[in-house]
N, C-alpha and C positions, 0 to 999 in steps of 0.2 A: 576290346571293350570288356569291362568287368563281368557283365551278365554272361557273355559267351564263355568266359573262363569258368565261372561258377557252374554253368550248365554242363560244360565239358567234364568237370570233376564229378558231378553227380552221375553223368552217363558212364564214366569210367568205373564207378563204384558198383555197377550192376553187371552181372555176367551176360554174355551173348544169349545164353539160354533163357535168362530172365527177360531180356529184351524181346525174345521170341514169344514168350508166354504173355507178356504185357501187350505185344502187338496183336496177338490173336484176340485178346479182349477188345481192343480198339476196333478190329475189323468185324467182330461179332456185332458191335454196336452199329457200325457202318451198314451192315447187311439189313438192319432193321429200318434204315433211313429210306423214306419214300423217294427222295431225289436219286439216291443210288439205284434203287430198284427200277426206276423209270429211265435211267440213263442208258443210252445205247452206245455212246462213245465217251470214254473216260480218259483224261490225261492223268497219268499216274507218275510215279518216279521209281526207278530201280534203286532200292535202298543201299546205303553204305552201312558198314557194320555198327556204327554208333546211332543209327536212325531207327525209327519205327520200321520194322521189317515188312517189306511189301512183297517179296518174291513169291511166297506160297499163295498169297491172295491173288496176285496177278495171274499166276498159273491156273488157279481155280476158275477164274472168270474169262480167261483169254479166248476160250471157244464160244462163249456166250455173248460177250460184249467186245466192242472194238477198243483195244487198249493202245494208247499213244504214250510214248515216253520221250523225255527231253534228251538232247544230245548237245554237249557244250562244243561250240565252234567259235573260236576266237573269244570274244567277250559276250556272246549271246547264246541263248538256248534255241536250238532248232528242234522242231518236233518230227518224230518218225514213228511209223506204225510198228508195234511189237508183233513179231512174226514167230515167236517162240525163242527158247534159250539158244538154239543153234544159230539164230539170226543176230545174236549180240556179239559185240566186239569190245575190247578194252578201249575206253575213251582216251583221246590224246592228252587231255589236260590233267585229269585226276585219276585215271585208271578205272573209272566207274564203268560198269557194263552198259553199253548203249546200243540201240538198234543200228544196224548197218543196212540202210536202204534209202529209198527216195524220201525227200522232205515231205511232211504232211503240212499242207498250208490252208486247209479248209477249216479255219478256226471256228466258224459258226456251227460246224457239225459237232463240236465238243459240247456235251451236256453237263459235264462235271469235271472239276479239277481237284485232285487230291494233292494237297500242298504240304511239303515238309518245312521245317524251320527249326531254329535254335530255341526260341522262346515266343510265347503268345501271352496275351492278357485278356482280362474279362471283357474288354471292349472289342475283342476280335482283331486286335492289332498283331502283326507278325514281325519277328526279327529273324532274318536269314543269317547266312554265314558271312555276309559282308561284301559279297562280290556283285550284288545287284542283278543276278541273272533273272530271278523271278520278278523283280521290280520292272524289268524290261518286257517280260512276257505277259504278266497278268493284265495290264491295261488293254491288251489286244483281244482278250477273251471275255465273252458275255456270260459264260457258263457259271454255275454255282461253284463257289470255292470253299471246300471243306478242308481244314487243316487237321492233321493227325499228329499227336504228340503224347509223350509220357506225362503223367500227372505233374511231375516236378518241373516240367517245362512251362507250365502255366503259372505266370507270375503276376504281381499286382499291376505293374505298369511297364509297357515296352515303349522306349523312346521312339518317336515317329517324326517323319517330315512329310512334306506335301506329295512326295513321290510314292509313299507307302500305300498299299492297297489292303483294305480290311478284308478279313475272311468272312464268309457268310455264316460259318459255323466252325466250332472246334470240337473234336472228339478226342477224349483221353481215355486212359485205362482206368 
């Protein structure tokens, strides 16, 4: 899809260091959010190099809040508790670092979901990478859904269908 290609080009035009600086701005804003401050159990994602960088933020809060991370198994996301960097392994499908432990199935315990994506719009619609992993997971969760993205990932209109779940909020740099 054209939008994914355009965003990929924009992401490739900024250095990893710049992504880290912009990510820090995003997480500074998240720390001011009452939903985040009140959340005890947060579903995060362990970032890939082209995404909003979550590693430092997860490590900062891992002792204070229960952090859950997704793990790709076949065509679905399975949730697992983050038990520190030593508890991560390279995922089978994409080589993303994923927790290696028991499945976390108490979805109602999750207070907040931090959602990645390729593009978002002013109506809080989300476009993912096209594999529908989050489309399968998000309907199972009652938690507040906050998307994090770089400013250039916020576009006028994201194409949607009936399966797409809107974000409750979007935080950019």
